[in-house]
N, C-alpha and C positions, 0 to 999 in steps of 0.2 A: 390602321386598324385589320385586322385579323378576324378572317372569313372562317367558321368553324362550317364542317359540313357533320350532322349527326344522324348517323345509320340507324335507325326504329330497330330493325330487325336482328341487330348486334346481341343485344342479351337472349334472348330465344334462341340463336346458331351457337355458343358459351350455352349456355345452359343443357342445350340438346346435343354437343360435339361431349358434353361432360358425361351425360348419362348414354350413352352411346354404348352397342357391345356388338356382337358376332348376331348377322342376320339368323335367324331362325330358320332350316331350313328341312326337308323330309330324305328318309332315302332315296322313293322310289314313288310312284303314284299309285302304281297298281295297289288297288281294293280302295281307296280313300275316297276321302268329301273333301270335293272340291268346290266350294260356294263360286257364283258365280254371279259378282255383284257391279249389277249395272244405273248407269246415271241417269237416266230416262232421256240422255240424250236419241235423236233420231238415231235407228238402225242400232247403238248398242246393245240390248238384249240380241237382237238377230245375229252379231259378230260374236257378241260371247256364248248362245247358246251353241253354234257353227262349232266356236273353238271346241265349246263343250262336249260335242259330238264328236269328232279329232280324238278329246284326250279320253274319250271312254273305250272308243274303235281300237285305237290306234296303241294306248295305252294302258288298256286294265285298268281308266278310273271307277272306283266300284260306286261314286251316285255322285250327280250334281245336286247342289241346295243354291236356286234361287231366289237373290232378295234384290231388291230396287233398291233407291239411295233417293228418294223424293227431290233435293235440292240439290243438283249436278255443284255446285259453287262451294256449299257448305263442307264442314267437316263430317266425321261421321258422331254421332251421338256416342254419350256412356253404352244405352240399351244397347243402340246398333253394333257396337264391339261386343258387348257381351255375348246377344247373339249369335253372333261367329264365329265368339273363339269355343262357345258351346258346340255349336253344331256340321263345324266345318274340321279341316285337315290342314286344310293351305284353304286361301281365298288367290280368285281371278278377278282383280278392276280394272273397268275401264267402261265407256271407250272415250278417254281424253280428245276431243275434236275441235277446242278452243280453248283458250289462254286459260279465262277459268276452271274451266274444270279439267283442261287437263294440270294445272297445280293442285286441283282439289283432289286428284287419283292417287298423284305421287304422295301428297302427305297424306292420306287412308292407307296408303301401301305404309308409307314409312312407321306412322302410327301403329296398326297391325303389326308390324316387327314386331315393332317396341315390346307387344303386349304378348308375343308368342308365338303369333301366328304368319307363317310366310305366306308371299303375294307375293303375285305377278302383276303390273299393270303395265296398259295396253296403250296407251297415244299415238294421235297421228304423229306422220313426222314432220310436220306443219309447224309442231309443238314442243319440239324438244327443247329449243333453247329456254322455254319455258318448265317444259317437265322438269332440265338441267336446274333451274334458276330456286324453283320450290323443296331439289334435295337441298341443295348449299342451305339455303336458311333453316332447313330441317335439320341440318348436321351430317346430312351424310352427302355431301353431295357426286359420290360413286355408286348411287344408289342405283340400279340393275335393271331399267324400265321398257319396258320393249317398244318400240313404232312398228306402222304399216302406212303402209302409202294414204295423204290426206287424198281428198273427205272421203268419209264412209254416211251420211248423210241420203247421197244420193244412188246407195248402192242399187242392186235387184240382187237376185238369190245368189245367182249363178260367184258375180262378181264378191256377194260376203262371205262365200263358201269357200274361194277362192286365199282370201286373204287371212282365214281363219285356219285353213292347211298352212302359210305359208307363218304364221306364227302361233302356231300351236307346241313346237317344237323346241324355240325358244320360252314360251310358259313355263314348261318340263323342267329348262335349263333353268330357270329364276327358279322357280319354288325348290329345285335338291341342287343348290347352290353354285351348281359350273360357270357362272353366269361371273361372280368374284375372283 
């Protein structure tokens, strides 16, 4: 008797790989409308707001467009994608600090990039493996998500500001394509 293992993600990976194209980027973030897509996880909005503050103060971002994804583990709806495409020049997604929300954040980042919108995805380091696995399933194993120290849920304002300052440069590099 022969045992066969069936990979339920194989067709999705092949489809994603066959349609993958170069990731969209911006030449610089100065003056741009940057979306901050938070996933309702505790302190995610605060981390993204702090990253946005650094992007405005140090990199000249023109406007911050705040959006909330109400279900952290579900993919973005077509309406949410259309809203982000219409209102942002690039998007920062986060913060993935559990398995399902990290995987979803990476999947959303890849989906937005496939729609033509540059993205930077922030996950905590504890879930880097989950994030890499989702990137591979989505056909972009080298997707350049960013990591920050885990956890974020219990952080106070000073720690949030420090983590944001530490990742903001990586956000700019992701959006401008310097990480590929």
